[in-house]
C-alpha positions as CSV (number, residue, x, y, z in Angstrom):
1,M,0.0,0.2,-0.1
2,S,1.2,3.5,-0.7
3,K,1.9,6.3,2.2
4,L,-1.8,7.9,0.9
5,T,-3.5,4.6,1.7
6,K,-2.1,3.8,4.7
7,V,-2.6,7.4,6.2
8,L,-6.6,7.2,4.7
9,L,-6.7,3.8,6.2
10,T,-5.5,5.2,9.9
11,V,-7.8,8.1,9.7
12,T,-10.6,6.1,8.8
13,A,-10.2,3.8,11.3
14,V,-10.1,6.2,14.0
15,N,-13.1,8.4,12.6
16,L,-15.0,5.3,12.7
17,A,-14.4,4.0,16.0
18,A,-14.6,7.6,17.9
19,G,-18.1,8.2,15.8
20,T,-19.5,5.1,17.1
21,L,-18.6,5.7,20.7
22,F,-20.2,9.2,20.5
23,M,-23.1,7.7,18.5
24,T,-23.8,4.9,21.0
25,G,-23.0,6.8,24.0
26,V,-20.2,5.0,25.4
27,I,-18.5,8.7,25.2
28,P,-21.0,11.3,26.2
29,V,-20.7,14.2,24.2
30,G,-23.7,16.0,25.6
31,N,-24.4,19.1,23.4
32,M,-21.3,19.1,21.5
33,V,-23.1,18.2,17.9
34,S,-19.9,18.6,15.9
35,W,-18.6,15.4,17.5
36,Y,-21.5,13.3,16.1
37,L,-20.0,14.4,12.7
38,T,-17.0,11.7,13.0
39,F,-18.9,8.7,12.1
40,P,-19.9,10.4,8.9
41,A,-16.8,12.0,8.0
42,G,-15.0,7.8,9.0
43,V,-17.6,6.8,6.1
44,I,-16.5,9.5,3.6
45,L,-12.6,8.4,4.2
46,L,-13.5,5.0,3.8
47,G,-15.0,5.4,0.6
48,L,-11.6,7.5,-0.3
49,F,-9.6,4.9,1.0
50,M,-11.2,1.9,-1.0
51,L,-10.7,3.9,-4.3
52,S,-7.6,4.7,-4.0
53,Y,-6.9,1.1,-3.0
54,V,-8.7,-0.1,-6.0
55,L,-6.7,2.3,-8.1
56,Q,-3.2,2.3,-6.7
57,K,-2.2,-0.5,-9.4
58,E,-3.4,1.1,-12.1
59,V,-1.7,4.5,-11.2
60,A,1.6,2.3,-10.9
61,R,1.0,1.0,-14.6
62,F,0.2,4.5,-16.1
63,D,3.2,6.0,-14.0
64,E,5.8,3.1,-15.3
65,E,4.1,3.7,-18.8
66,Q,4.5,7.4,-18.9
67,R,8.2,6.8,-18.0
68,S,9.3,4.4,-20.5
69,L,7.8,7.3,-23.3
70,P,10.8,8.7,-24.7
71,A,10.6,12.4,-23.9
72,A,9.7,15.0,-26.7
73,P,12.6,17.0,-28.1
74,R,12.9,20.5,-26.8
75,S,13.9,21.8,-30.2
76,E,10.4,21.2,-31.8
77,K,8.1,23.8,-32.2
78,P,4.7,23.7,-30.1
79,T,1.6,23.0,-32.0
80,R,-1.5,25.2,-31.9
81,S,-4.4,23.8,-30.3
82,R,-7.5,24.3,-32.0
83,S,-9.1,26.4,-29.4
84,A,-6.0,28.9,-29.9
85,E,-6.8,28.4,-34.0
86,A,-10.6,29.1,-33.4
87,E,-9.6,32.2,-31.4
88,Q,-8.0,33.8,-34.3
89,G,-10.4,33.0,-37.0
90,Y,-8.7,30.3,-38.8
91,Q,-11.2,27.7,-39.5
92,G,-8.6,25.0,-41.3
93,E,-9.7,23.4,-44.7
94,P,-13.0,24.2,-46.0
95,Q,-15.2,21.2,-45.6
96,Q,-17.1,19.6,-48.8
97,A,-20.5,18.2,-48.1
98,H,-20.7,14.6,-49.6
């Protein structure tokens, strides 16, 4: 597991445990309603952890593919994007209807 995944798992476990203790009344929090938000925060973090855990292999594979690609030479002129051409009024070759 990556460092981010481990941190998410730890924070998730702490929030879920604390939220459960607050909601069941084991730790009385009285009128401090903000303490009850620890459980929903733990559930949200659990979802982030699950996404991170499922996608970590894909991210590692993508990073490896990007490292293996040759770097583009610096001497090439950058190409103009279509949006930049459209802003300057260039429409390209005329299209013929078929």
